[in-house]
N, C-alpha and C positions, 0 to 999 in steps of 0.2 A: 830637667832636664840635666846637662854638664855644668851648668852655672850654680842650678840648686842644690846639688850636690857639693858642689864649692862653698857655696853658704852656709851648709850645715857644718862642713867641718871647720870655717872659720868661728861658727856662733859657739862649736864644745870649745875650740883654744882659747877664744873669750873667758867662756864659763868655767874653764879649768882656769886659766891663769888671775880671774877676778879675784876671786879670796886668798890670794898667795900672800904671804906675810913677807916674802923676801922682796928687795928691791925694782930688781927685776920684772917682778910681777907685774907690777904696773905697767911698768914700760912695755911688758911684751903685751898685755892687754889693749894698751894705747895705739901697739903695731897693730895688731888684729883688727882693731876698730878701725883703722885708717884705711887696710886692707880690702876691708868688710865694704867701708865706702868708697872704694874708689871703684874695686868690683860693681857694686849696685849701679852707680853713676856711669860707668862702662856698658853695662847693661842697657842700662836705660837708655842711652845718647843710640846704642845699635840697633833698639827698638824703633826709634824714633828714625832711624836714617830707614829701617826699612818700611814704616808707617807712610814717609815720603815716598819712596819707591811706589810702594803701591798706589800711592795718591796718584802720582803724576804717570803711574801704568793705567789707571782708568780714567786719567782726562784722557789720553791718547786713546784710549777705547772708546769713549765721547767724542772724541774730534772724527774718527773714523766710523762712526755709527751716523753721524748727521752728514760726512758725506755721502754716505753709501746710500741715506733715505734723505736729501736733501729735498727732493721734490715732493716728500709728503707733509702730509699738517702735524708736525710731530710737536710734542709737549715737553715740557720739562718733565713734568711726571715718568712719561716712556724714557727718555735721556735718560734719567738717574735712576731708574727702577734698571736698565740695561747694563749699565754701569756697577751698581749696587751703591752709589751716594746719596744722602739727602740731595734733595733738589737745592738748599738753599748753600749747601756746603759746595755741591758742583758749581753752582754759579759764581761763587766767590771765589772759589780756588780756579776756574775755567779761564775766571777775567784774568787773574795775578799773572795765568800762565801763559795766555795769549790777547791778552789787553781787550777781549771782546768777549761778550757774553756768549752764550751756545745758540741762543736763537738769533741772534745778532749774525753769529759767523754762519747759520743756516743762512740766513738774508744774504749774506754778501756771496758766499755760493751760488744763490739763485741767480744773483745780478749777474756774475761774472760768465756764468751759463748763459744767460739772456743776451748779455753783448756781444759773445762771440755768436751765437744762432743769428743775430742780426746782422753781423759782419758778414755770413755767409752771405743773408740776401733771397735767398730762395724760398724761405716759410715765412708764413702768414703772423702779424704779431699775435692774434687769436691761437694758432699752433704754440709759438713760443711760449706765450702764457700758460699754457695746459701741461709741456711739457718741462718746464721750471717749477710745475708744481700749485699754480694758480689755477682756483677755479673761476673767477671773476676776471674780466680782461680790467674792470677800473680798476679793482685791487694792483694787480700787477703794473698797472702804468704809472698808478700813486708811486707806488713803492720804488721803481725804475726812475720817475723822475725826482724824487727826494734823492736817491743814491748817485743820478749822475747829471743831475739839474737842467736835464731838456728829456721830453717823451720819447716811447721806444719808437715812436713814427719818426722822429723828428733826427734822432740818433741816427736810424736806419736810412732817411734822405742825404745827412751830411757824408754818410760813411761810403752811398752810394756817387757822391756828387764829388767824393775824395777820388774815388778811383776812376769816374770819369775823368776825372782833370789830369789823373793819372795814365790814364790812354791816350789823353789827347796830346800830354807833352811827349811822351814816347814815340807817336805817329808823327808829330810835328818834326821831332829830332831826325826819324829816319828819312822823311823827307828833306831835310836841307842837311 
């Protein structure tokens, strides 16, 4: 490309000034070498920025992929294949970027969705478990308890109790 042609021009200038017996030949040679070094470093830095931007884009695409498919049984192999990164590099860079691994992010999405569905109150825990991607209600209950410190049933009960209390208080205020 453009930088390759520039490197060629500089290399020819260095080659011409190298054998020069004149004192300025040595200075010109050093000047061309420094310019070549500067151009190489600048090009390397620009390429590194492009690589970082491409990695950040791949991480964003991985995040979107997990968000779109959080209820599926995703594997690191599937996610890394989707974004064309090695799974080890994906996990390391995803954790650096978002503070959590890709599969922990999936668990987080599942639990947040489960919490919202429990708060609605009209779905069974079995249905919610299935909706957020668990084939076993026991696995769902364990994950929920590990995340929130209470079982889904306890959480739903607490939410309903809070709603009942709020309704009772608003009715009490209307009466008095």
